[in-house]
TIVO-2410 file (N, C-alpha, C; in nm, 3 decimals):
# residues 87
REC num residu      c1      c2      c3 atome chaine
REC   1      X   4.533   6.187  -4.711     N      A
REC   1      X   4.563   6.209  -4.800    CA      A
REC   1      X   4.488   6.161  -4.938     C      A
REC   2      X   4.434   6.253  -4.982     N      A
REC   2      X   4.397   6.170  -5.155    CA      A
REC   2      X   4.510   6.092  -5.237     C      A
REC   3      X   4.426   5.982  -5.260     N      A
REC   3      X   4.514   5.918  -5.379    CA      A
REC   3      X   4.664   5.868  -5.345     C      A
REC   4      X   4.706   5.868  -5.174     N      A
REC   4      X   4.832   5.879  -5.174    CA      A
REC   4      X   4.782   5.749  -4.998     C      A
REC   5      X   4.925   5.680  -4.949     N      A
REC   5      X   4.930   5.636  -4.892    CA      A
REC   5      X   4.950   5.748  -4.707     C      A
REC   6      X   4.943   5.850  -4.702     N      A
REC   6      X   5.009   5.927  -4.648    CA      A
REC   6      X   4.868   5.953  -4.563     C      A
REC   7      X   4.879   6.045  -4.409     N      A
REC   7      X   4.782   6.082  -4.318    CA      A
REC   7      X   4.863   6.156  -4.261     C      A
REC   8      X   4.778   6.235  -4.191     N      A
REC   8      X   4.867   6.364  -4.159    CA      A
REC   8      X   4.705   6.301  -4.014     C      A
REC   9      X   4.862   6.338  -3.883     N      A
REC   9      X   4.745   6.304  -3.764    CA      A
REC   9      X   4.839   6.399  -3.688     C      A
REC  10      X   4.698   6.449  -3.590     N      A
REC  10      X   4.758   6.618  -3.515    CA      A
REC  10      X   4.677   6.489  -3.397     C      A
REC  11      X   4.755   6.542  -3.307     N      A
REC  11      X   4.795   6.531  -3.144    CA      A
REC  11      X   4.798   6.696  -3.007     C      A
REC  12      X   4.662   6.674  -2.939     N      A
REC  12      X   4.705   6.763  -2.863    CA      A
REC  12      X   4.777   6.755  -2.733     C      A
REC  13      X   4.835   6.586  -2.709     N      A
REC  13      X   4.803   6.602  -2.580    CA      A
REC  13      X   4.928   6.642  -2.555     C      A
REC  14      X   5.038   6.645  -2.663     N      A
REC  14      X   5.210   6.698  -2.575    CA      A
REC  14      X   5.235   6.815  -2.711     C      A
REC  15      X   5.349   6.861  -2.550     N      A
REC  15      X   5.356   7.007  -2.621    CA      A
REC  15      X   5.426   7.009  -2.701     C      A
REC  16      X   5.551   6.892  -2.726     N      A
REC  16      X   5.608   6.886  -2.825    CA      A
REC  16      X   5.546   6.812  -2.941     C      A
REC  17      X   5.648   6.825  -3.094     N      A
REC  17      X   5.536   6.780  -3.218    CA      A
REC  17      X   5.596   6.659  -3.305     C      A
REC  18      X   5.576   6.625  -3.343     N      A
REC  18      X   5.712   6.486  -3.386    CA      A
REC  18      X   5.654   6.501  -3.558     C      A
REC  19      X   5.732   6.426  -3.615     N      A
REC  19      X   5.722   6.349  -3.739    CA      A
REC  19      X   5.798   6.240  -3.752     C      A
REC  20      X   5.618   6.148  -3.811     N      A
REC  20      X   5.668   5.977  -3.772    CA      A
REC  20      X   5.633   5.929  -3.884     C      A
REC  21      X   5.794   5.897  -3.945     N      A
REC  21      X   5.833   5.825  -4.087    CA      A
REC  21      X   5.861   5.648  -4.141     C      A
REC  22      X   5.725   5.615  -4.203     N      A
REC  22      X   5.731   5.449  -4.202    CA      A
REC  22      X   5.788   5.430  -4.327     C      A
REC  23      X   5.932   5.350  -4.299     N      A
REC  23      X   5.993   5.293  -4.334    CA      A
REC  23      X   6.061   5.083  -4.383     C      A
REC  24      X   6.161   5.120  -4.473     N      A
REC  24      X   6.060   4.984  -4.480    CA      A
REC  24      X   6.174   4.898  -4.365     C      A
REC  25      X   6.337   5.018  -4.300     N      A
REC  25      X   6.383   4.947  -4.223    CA      A
REC  25      X   6.434   4.962  -4.135     C      A
REC  26      X   6.386   5.054  -4.022     N      A
REC  26      X   6.442   5.110  -3.902    CA      A
REC  26      X   6.588   5.146  -3.883     C      A
REC  27      X   6.642   5.019  -3.903     N      A
REC  27      X   6.778   4.972  -3.883    CA      A
REC  27      X   6.900   5.022  -4.037     C      A
REC  28      X   6.787   5.051  -4.137     N      A
REC  28      X   6.892   5.087  -4.211    CA      A
REC  28      X   6.882   5.249  -4.280     C      A
REC  29      X   6.733   5.295  -4.267     N      A
REC  29      X   6.731   5.438  -4.215    CA      A
REC  29      X   6.784   5.514  -4.129     C      A
REC  30      X   6.777   5.429  -4.037     N      A
REC  30      X   6.958   5.501  -3.887    CA      A
REC  30      X   7.030   5.588  -3.962     C      A
REC  31      X   7.111   5.412  -4.038     N      A
REC  31      X   7.214   5.447  -4.087    CA      A
REC  31      X   7.268   5.580  -4.186     C      A
REC  32      X   7.088   5.541  -4.232     N      A
REC  32      X   7.109   5.687  -4.355    CA      A
REC  32      X   7.092   5.807  -4.293     C      A
REC  33      X   7.048   5.842  -4.216     N      A
REC  33      X   6.983   5.961  -4.090    CA      A
REC  33      X   7.129   6.041  -4.080     C      A
REC  34      X   7.163   5.908  -3.991     N      A
REC  34      X   7.292   5.944  -3.857    CA      A
REC  34      X   7.441   5.963  -3.999     C      A
REC  35      X   7.362   5.941  -4.098     N      A
REC  35      X   7.541   5.988  -4.215    CA      A
REC  35      X   7.514   6.127  -4.261     C      A
REC  36      X   7.369   6.139  -4.292     N      A
REC  36      X   7.303   6.310  -4.310    CA      A
REC  36      X   7.303   6.379  -4.203     C      A
REC  37      X   7.366   6.318  -4.089     N      A
REC  37      X   7.399   6.443  -3.967    CA      A
REC  37      X   7.283   6.376  -3.835     C      A
REC  38      X   7.203   6.399  -3.895     N      A
REC  38      X   7.099   6.369  -3.752    CA      A
REC  38      X   7.127   6.282  -3.663     C      A
REC  39      X   7.110   6.354  -3.564     N      A
REC  39      X   7.153   6.233  -3.393    CA      A
REC  39      X   7.053   6.199  -3.366     C      A
REC  40      X   7.117   6.069  -3.303     N      A
REC  40      X   7.013   5.915  -3.226    CA      A
REC  40      X   6.972   6.019  -3.068     C      A
REC  41      X   6.857   6.025  -3.110     N      A
REC  41      X   6.787   6.094  -2.922    CA      A
REC  41      X   6.759   5.929  -2.830     C      A
REC  42      X   6.683   5.822  -2.950     N      A
REC  42      X   6.635   5.685  -2.902    CA      A
REC  42      X   6.689   5.559  -3.011     C      A
REC  43      X   6.816   5.481  -2.962     N      A
REC  43      X   6.830   5.374  -3.086    CA      A
REC  43      X   6.721   5.321  -3.097     C      A
REC  44      X   6.697   5.263  -3.220     N      A
REC  44      X   6.636   5.171  -3.219    CA      A
REC  44      X   6.589   4.999  -3.138     C      A
REC  45      X   6.422   5.038  -3.165     N      A
REC  45      X   6.391   4.958  -3.037    CA      A
REC  45      X   6.301   4.863  -3.099     C      A
REC  46      X   6.267   4.726  -3.032     N      A
REC  46      X   6.127   4.677  -3.013    CA      A
REC  46      X   5.993   4.728  -3.042     C      A
REC  47      X   5.902   4.700  -3.147     N      A
REC  47      X   5.750   4.750  -3.131    CA      A
REC  47      X   5.665   4.676  -3.135     C      A
REC  48      X   5.575   4.603  -3.072     N      A
REC  48      X   5.459   4.560  -3.139    CA      A
REC  48      X   5.452   4.513  -3.313     C      A
REC  49      X   5.481   4.597  -3.393     N      A
REC  49      X   5.433   4.608  -3.496    CA      A
REC  49      X   5.545   4.596  -3.615     C      A
REC  50      X   5.717   4.575  -3.529     N      A
REC  50      X   5.795   4.610  -3.595    CA      A
REC  50      X   5.972   4.649  -3.538     C      A
REC  51      X   6.000   4.821  -3.560     N      A
REC  51      X   6.100   4.862  -3.436    CA      A
REC  51      X   6.098   4.998  -3.538     C      A
REC  52      X   6.124   5.073  -3.438     N      A
REC  52      X   6.103   5.213  -3.331    CA      A
REC  52      X   6.254   5.253  -3.372     C      A
REC  53      X   6.270   5.435  -3.424     N      A
REC  53      X   6.400   5.523  -3.325    CA      A
REC  53      X   6.329   5.643  -3.348     C      A
REC  54      X   6.393   5.746  -3.306     N      A
REC  54      X   6.413   5.851  -3.296    CA      A
REC  54      X   6.482   5.909  -3.244     C      A
REC  55      X   6.503   6.076  -3.414     N      A
REC  55      X   6.656   6.099  -3.456    CA      A
REC  55      X   6.621   6.268  -3.478     C      A
REC  56      X   6.671   6.378  -3.426     N      A
REC  56      X   6.702   6.476  -3.431    CA      A
REC  56      X   6.822   6.488  -3.611     C      A
REC  57      X   6.734   6.543  -3.621     N      A
REC  57      X   6.779   6.587  -3.767    CA      A
REC  57      X   6.854   6.712  -3.749     C      A
REC  58      X   6.924   6.794  -3.857     N      A
REC  58      X   7.021   6.876  -3.892    CA      A
REC  58      X   6.950   6.965  -3.819     C      A
REC  59      X   6.812   7.049  -3.847     N      A
REC  59      X   6.788   7.126  -3.788    CA      A
REC  59      X   6.693   7.145  -3.692     C      A
REC  60      X   6.732   7.089  -3.653     N      A
REC  60      X   6.658   7.058  -3.492    CA      A
REC  60      X   6.491   6.961  -3.503     C      A
REC  61      X   6.466   6.923  -3.579     N      A
REC  61      X   6.276   6.857  -3.627    CA      A
REC  61      X   6.367   6.693  -3.572     C      A
REC  62      X   6.232   6.681  -3.448     N      A
REC  62      X   6.251   6.501  -3.368    CA      A
REC  62      X   6.149   6.482  -3.482     C      A
REC  63      X   6.231   6.339  -3.553     N      A
REC  63      X   6.176   6.256  -3.652    CA      A
REC  63      X   6.163   6.148  -3.557     C      A
REC  64      X   6.048   6.053  -3.563     N      A
REC  64      X   6.048   5.910  -3.495    CA      A
REC  64      X   6.092   5.838  -3.657     C      A
REC  65      X   6.106   5.717  -3.680     N      A
REC  65      X   6.140   5.605  -3.780    CA      A
REC  65      X   6.032   5.503  -3.727     C      A
REC  66      X   5.954   5.438  -3.788     N      A
REC  66      X   5.952   5.332  -3.751    CA      A
REC  66      X   5.909   5.226  -3.901     C      A
REC  67      X   5.909   5.087  -3.899     N      A
REC  67      X   5.877   5.032  -3.958    CA      A
REC  67      X   5.730   4.942  -3.923     C      A
REC  68      X   5.681   4.762  -4.013     N      A
REC  68      X   5.599   4.720  -4.006    CA      A
REC  68      X   5.681   4.575  -4.017     C      A
REC  69      X   5.779   4.559  -3.981     N      A
REC  69      X   5.895   4.423  -4.020    CA      A
REC  69      X   5.780   4.295  -3.921     C      A
REC  70      X   5.753   4.289  -3.818     N      A
REC  70      X   5.648   4.250  -3.820    CA      A
REC  70      X   5.462   4.174  -3.829     C      A
REC  71      X   5.478   4.309  -3.928     N      A
REC  71      X   5.337   4.275  -4.005    CA      A
REC  71      X   5.210   4.414  -3.908     C      A
REC  72      X   5.090   4.458  -3.954     N      A
REC  72      X   5.039   4.542  -3.888    CA      A
REC  72      X   4.943   4.512  -3.801     C      A
REC  73      X   4.881   4.536  -3.729     N      A
REC  73      X   4.799   4.456  -3.563    CA      A
REC  73      X   4.664   4.419  -3.647     C      A
REC  74      X   4.609   4.299  -3.601     N      A
REC  74      X   4.470   4.259  -3.619    CA      A
REC  74      X   4.376   4.299  -3.531     C      A
REC  75      X   4.244   4.336  -3.558     N      A
REC  75      X   4.157   4.344  -3.460    CA      A
REC  75      X   4.051   4.300  -3.516     C      A
REC  76      X   3.968   4.271  -3.389     N      A
REC  76      X   3.858   4.188  -3.390    CA      A
REC  76      X   3.698   4.281  -3.423     C      A
REC  77      X   3.598   4.280  -3.420     N      A
REC  77      X   3.451   4.368  -3.445    CA      A
REC  77      X   3.450   4.461  -3.371     C      A
REC  78      X   3.552   4.453  -3.234     N      A
REC  78      X   3.502   4.532  -3.124    CA      A
REC  78      X   3.620   4.638  -3.115     C      A
REC  79      X   3.732   4.594  -3.189     N      A
REC  79      X   3.854   4.669  -3.298    CA      A
REC  79      X   3.933   4.666  -3.139     C      A
REC  80      X   3.943   4.584  -3.092     N      A
REC  80      X   4.051   4.493  -2.993    CA      A
REC  80      X   4.168   4.454  -3.030     C      A
REC  81      X   4.256   4.447  -3.038     N      A
REC  81      X   4.418   4.440  -3.121    CA      A
REC  81      X   4.381   4.238  -3.074     C      A
REC  82      X   4.417   4.150  -3.131     N      A
REC  82      X   4.420   4.004  -3.140    CA      A
REC  82      X   4.517   3.948  -3.208     C      A
REC  83      X   4.603   3.972  -3.250     N      A
REC  83      X   4.717   3.957  -3.341    CA      A
REC  83      X   4.791   4.052  -3.424     C      A
REC  84      X   4.899   3.967  -3.529     N      A
REC  84      X   4.950   4.087  -3.625    CA      A
REC  84      X   4.941   3.980  -3.728     C      A
REC  85      X   4.933   4.061  -3.826     N      A
REC  85      X   4.923   4.020  -3.988    CA      A
REC  85      X   5.046   3.990  -4.029     C      A
REC  86      X   5.080   3.900  -4.048     N      A
REC  86      X   5.265   3.859  -4.114    CA      A
REC  86      X   5.284   3.890  -4.231     C      A
REC  87      X   5.398   3.982  -4.212     N      A
REC  87      X   5.436   4.010  -4.322    CA      A
REC  87      X   5.489   3.901  -4.414     C      A
***
């Protein structure tokens, strides 16, 4: 999206849709979302770049929250992941 760090990614491989949100801390965001009425579908877990969790908001929308606490992925000239860039 122009002049923004946001992006829209459309996937067609699954019938269900979800909104993915990048947050500073999954654990903190999870507390905030649950306090606001969200239901935890998948508790926080580690991923290669940080942490991730899945919630259902009070209106039935599936939200995936993730953070980059371990850093973004680094790739070689062929696009293969070689390491994490530490934050």
